[in-house]
C-alpha positions in Angstrom: 268.0 -126.9 67.2 269.5 -128.9 70.1 272.3 -126.4 70.3 269.8 -123.5 70.6 267.9 -125.4 73.2 271.0 -126.0 75.3 272.0 -122.4 75.0 268.6 -121.2 76.2 268.7 -123.6 79.1 272.1 -122.4 80.1 271.0 -118.8 79.9 267.9 -119.6 82.0 270.1 -121.4 84.6 272.5 -118.5 84.8 269.6 -116.1 85.2 268.1 -118.2 88.0 271.5 -118.3 89.7 271.9 -114.6 89.4 268.4 -114.0 90.8 269.2 -116.2 93.8 272.5 -114.3 94.4 270.6 -111.0 94.2 268.0 -112.2 96.6 270.8 -113.4 99.0 272.5 -110.0 98.8 269.2 -108.2 99.5 268.4 -110.5 102.5 271.9 -109.9 103.9 271.5 -106.2 103.5 268.1 -106.3 105.2 269.5 -108.4 108.0 272.4 -106.0 108.4 270.0 -103.0 108.5 267.8 -104.7 111.0 270.8 -105.4 113.1 271.9 -101.8 113.0 268.4 -100.6 113.9 268.2 -103.1 116.8 271.5 -102.0 118.0 270.4 -98.4 117.7 267.3 -99.1 119.7 269.3 -100.9 122.4 271.8 -98.0 122.6 268.9 -95.5 122.7 267.2 -97.4 125.5 270.4 -97.6 127.5 271.1 -93.9 127.0 267.5 -93.1 128.1 267.9 -95.2 131.2 271.2 -93.6 132.0 269.6 -90.1 131.7 266.8 -91.2 134.0 269.3 -92.5 136.5 271.3 -89.3 136.4 268.2 -87.2 136.9 267.1 -89.3 139.8 270.6 -89.0 141.4 270.6 -85.3 140.9 267.1 -85.0 142.5 268.4 -87.0 145.5 271.6 -85.2 145.9 270.4 -81.6 145.1 269.1 -79.5 148.0 265.4 -79.2 148.2 263.9 -75.8 147.1 260.8 -76.3 149.3 261.1 -76.8 153.1 259.2 -79.7 154.5 256.3 -79.0 156.9 257.3 -79.0 160.5 255.5 -81.4 163.0 254.3 -80.5 166.4 257.7 -80.9 168.0 259.3 -78.7 165.3 256.9 -75.9 166.0 257.5 -76.2 169.7 261.3 -76.0 169.4 261.5 -72.3 169.8 259.4 -72.0 173.0 261.1 -75.1 174.5 264.5 -73.6 173.9 263.5 -70.3 175.7 262.1 -72.3 178.7 265.3 -74.3 179.0 267.5 -71.3 178.8 265.3 -69.5 181.3 265.4 -72.4 183.7 269.2 -72.7 183.4 269.7 -69.0 184.0 267.5 -69.2 187.2 269.3 -72.3 188.5 272.7 -70.6 187.9 271.6 -67.5 189.8 271.7 -65.2 186.9 268.0 -64.2 187.4 266.7 -62.8 190.7 263.7 -64.9 191.8 262.1 -61.7 193.3 262.1 -60.2 189.8 261.4 -63.3 187.7 260.5 -66.7 189.0 261.9 -69.8 187.3 259.6 -71.9 185.1 259.8 -74.8 187.5 258.7 -72.6 190.4 255.8 -71.2 188.3 254.8 -74.8 187.3 254.7 -75.8 191.0 252.6 -72.7 191.8 250.3 -73.4 188.9 249.7 -76.9 190.1 248.8 -75.6 193.6 246.3 -73.1 192.1 244.8 -75.8 190.0 244.4 -78.2 192.9 242.7 -75.6 195.2 240.3 -74.5 192.4 241.5 -71.0 192.1 243.0 -71.3 188.6 240.0 -73.0 186.9 237.5 -70.3 188.1 239.7 -67.4 186.8 240.5 -69.3 183.6 236.8 -69.8 182.9 236.0 -66.1 183.4 238.8 -65.1 181.0 237.9 -67.7 178.4 234.3 -66.4 178.4 235.3 -62.8 177.8 237.9 -63.7 175.1 235.8 -66.1 173.0 232.6 -64.1 173.2 234.5 -61.0 172.0 236.3 -63.1 169.4 233.1 -64.6 168.0 231.4 -61.2 167.8 234.4 -59.5 166.2 235.0 -62.2 163.6 231.3 -62.1 162.5 231.4 -58.3 162.3 234.7 -58.3 160.4 233.5 -60.9 157.9 230.2 -59.1 157.3 231.9 -55.7 156.8 234.6 -57.2 154.5 231.9 -58.8 152.3 229.9 -55.5 152.2 233.0 -53.4 151.4 234.5 -55.9 149.0 231.4 -56.6 146.9 229.5 -53.3 146.9 230.6 -49.7 146.3 228.3 -48.4 149.0 229.8 -50.8 151.5 233.3 -49.7 150.7 232.4 -46.0 150.9 230.7 -46.6 154.3 233.0 -49.0 156.1 236.5 -49.2 154.6 237.7 -45.8 155.8 236.3 -46.3 159.3 238.0 -49.6 159.7 241.3 -48.1 158.5 240.9 -45.3 161.1 240.2 -48.0 163.8 243.4 -49.8 162.7 245.4 -46.7 163.4 243.9 -46.1 166.8 245.1 -48.6 169.5 242.7 -50.3 171.8 244.2 -48.7 174.9 243.3 -45.2 173.5 239.6 -46.2 173.4 239.3 -47.4 177.0 238.5 -44.0 178.5 235.6 -43.4 176.0 234.4 -47.0 176.3 234.2 -46.6 180.1 232.1 -43.4 179.7 229.8 -44.9 177.1 229.5 -48.5 178.3 230.6 -48.5 182.0 233.2 -50.6 183.5 231.4 -54.0 183.3 231.6 -56.9 181.0 230.0 -55.2 178.0 232.9 -52.7 177.8 235.5 -55.4 177.8 233.8 -57.7 175.3 233.1 -54.7 173.0 236.8 -53.6 173.0 237.9 -57.2 172.4 235.5 -57.4 169.4 236.7 -54.2 167.9 240.3 -55.3 168.2 239.5 -58.6 166.6 237.4 -57.1 163.8 240.4 -55.2 162.2 242.6 -58.2 161.1 239.6 -60.2 159.9 238.3 -57.3 157.9 241.7 -56.3 156.3 242.7 -59.8 155.2 239.3 -60.9 154.0 238.8 -57.7 152.1 242.2 -58.0 150.4 241.4 -61.6 149.5 238.1 -60.6 147.9 239.8 -57.9 145.9 242.3 -60.4 144.7 239.8 -62.9 143.2 240.6 -63.6 139.6 238.3 -61.5 137.3 237.9 -64.5 135.0 235.9 -66.2 137.8 233.6 -63.2 138.0 233.1 -63.2 134.2 232.4 -66.9 134.3 229.8 -66.4 137.0 228.1 -63.7 134.9 228.1 -65.8 131.8 226.4 -68.8 133.5 223.9 -66.4 135.1 224.7 -66.8 138.8 222.6 -64.6 141.1 224.2 -62.4 143.8 223.6 -64.9 146.6 225.0 -67.8 144.5 228.0 -65.7 143.5 228.8 -65.0 147.1 228.4 -68.6 148.1 230.2 -70.2 145.2 232.8 -67.7 144.2 233.3 -64.9 146.8 233.4 -66.9 150.0 235.7 -69.7 148.6 238.0 -67.1 147.1 238.2 -65.2 150.3 238.9 -68.2 152.6 242.8 -67.9 152.5 242.7 -64.3 153.6 240.0 -65.0 156.2 242.1 -67.7 157.8 245.1 -65.4 157.9 243.0 -62.8 159.7 241.5 -65.3 162.0 245.0 -66.5 163.1 245.8 -62.9 164.0 242.5 -62.4 165.7 242.7 -65.4 168.1 246.0 -64.0 169.3 244.8 -60.4 169.5 241.8 -61.3 171.6 244.1 -62.6 174.4 246.4 -59.6 174.0 243.5 -57.2 174.5 242.2 -59.2 177.4 245.4 -58.9 179.4 244.9 -55.1 179.6 241.1 -55.1 180.0 241.1 -57.6 182.9 243.0 -55.1 185.0 240.1 -52.7 184.9 237.5 -53.3 187.7 237.5 -57.1 187.6 237.2 -59.5 190.5 238.0 -62.7 188.5 240.1 -63.6 185.5 243.7 -64.4 184.7 244.5 -60.6 184.4 243.0 -59.9 187.8 245.0 -62.8 189.3 248.2 -61.3 187.8 247.3 -57.8 189.0 246.8 -59.0 192.5 250.1 -60.9 192.5 251.9 -57.8 191.4 250.7 -55.9 194.5 252.3 -58.7 196.7 255.4 -59.2 194.6 254.4 -62.8 193.7 256.3 -63.2 190.5 255.6 -66.9 190.3 251.8 -66.2 189.9 252.6 -63.5 187.3 254.6 -66.0 185.3 251.8 -68.6 185.6 249.4 -66.0 184.1 251.8 -65.2 181.3 252.3 -68.9 180.5 248.6 -69.5 180.5 248.1 -66.6 178.0 250.9 -68.0 175.8 249.5 -71.6 175.9 246.0 -70.4 175.1 247.2 -68.3 172.2 249.3 -71.2 170.8 246.4 -73.7 171.2 243.9 -71.3 169.5 246.4 -70.7 166.7 247.0 -74.4 166.2 243.3 -75.2 166.0 242.8 -72.4 163.4 245.7 -73.8 161.4 244.3 -77.3 161.5 240.9 -76.0 160.3 242.7 -74.1 157.6 244.5 -77.1 156.3 241.3 -79.1 156.1 239.3 -76.4 154.6 241.9 -75.6 152.0 243.2 -79.1 151.3 242.5 -78.7 147.6 245.4 -76.1 147.3 248.8 -77.2 146.1 250.9 -74.5 147.7 254.2 -74.1 149.5 253.8 -75.6 153.0 250.3 -77.0 152.2 
């Protein structure tokens, strides 16, 4: 009996020893697996960081696909280069001062006209004509674009007429405008307004026609009325085209004014230039040209500033 008891005790001891050995081997295997997993995670993290570093380096070294927006000096680089070249050509004697005065000479003449009060009076008269015609033409162009873009009757009534006006230059309308409206201020303002009307109409009408049809279907599904649809969908959708037309219009109003102020006027920048032509005063002519250029650039800059603020929600190239 004692022998059997010893034998069982020995067997139990061997079983316990084997169990401990098995547990040790399992723990070692688990530790090894955990080590391999940890090493894998570390290697994966290092590889991920290396990929991120390479991507950042490629973004830094690769050329940008989108040009950065120019500042004020960048936009003025072209005109400044032309002025410098013009001045150098005049100083070197390449340009005859009787045919074209130097910018420095024109600047000195402009300061004299400013000091004696001649220039402000003529500038005020030109600005009144230009901006009254611009305001009337922009309102008319916007109203016609909304009518033609949102109604079939408006498109049938106005679209073809505006296209005909676009094909007829303003100079060709001057004889009839003089017969109908006389040679006073009404004729000049009317022709400026009709010139300004065309780019505002064309671009706003195109933007209205380009509104996504899903917005129209959404407006119908939520039950918007016609005035609400115009205010919430049509006008915001037409804003990019309207601003494009407005930028063209503010330049065109000064272009038309140059011609119109040479017809029976006693004040204005155009009248000043026309009088200087009779006496061969090229410096005064250059002063008038520079004033027209500066006013056009200033007007365009104000419209672009307004456009950036009104369309600040857009994420677009150059925005």
